N, C-alpha and C positions, 0 to 999 in steps of 0.2 A: 505724737504717740503720745496712747492712755494709760493712766497709773494706774498698775496694778498691784503693786505692793503696799502692801498695810505696816502699819510705824511697829509692829513689832517684829517682822519681817526684814525691817528698815536696822534697826537695832541691833538687829544679831547680825548685823553684816556689818554695821560698822567697830561690833564688837570686834567680831573674826579680824581687821582693816588693822586693829589696835594690837589687838594678840600679835601678829603676825608684823606688826612694828617693832614688837616692844624684845620678839626673839633674834627678830634681825639684830636690833639694836645691840641686847647683849651678846651679842656672838650665836649664840644658837644655831644661825641658819649657815648657807655657804654654799657654795659651788651652784646647781643643776638646783637644787632645791630651795634652797634661795630665789632662784629666776621667778620658777613655777608663781611659788607662794606668793611673789612680788604681784606677779602678773595678777592673779589670782584677788590680790588686795587691791589692788590697780581698778579692776573689775568691780569688785564687788563696793570702792567708794561712791564709784563713777555712776550704778545703779540705783544706788541707796541717795544719793545726792539728784538724781533724776523721777525715781519713783519707778521706775521704767524697767522690770526684767526682760529683755530683749528672748531668752530660753524661758518662758512662761508662755510668750503669746500662740505659735502654732499650735498649742495644745489648749488652750483659754480659759487656764489658768488665772488666777488671783486672793491676792493674798487682804485682800482689801476689805472683806466682809460688802457688806448690804446698804447703799443705800438710801 
């Protein structure tokens, strides 16, 4: 897969993952909301580590900038 995420995009997603994890750890999230945000956090973590966002592909989007 072609990488289509820039460093700022990846960093933003990692910050969101940490925020969701912290909210869960502090007991601010529970029930269905915790499950939904947990799935979002896992997806954000995986896309950040890989550098490719499958949702960007059909639209030809990229936050990498010009090389």
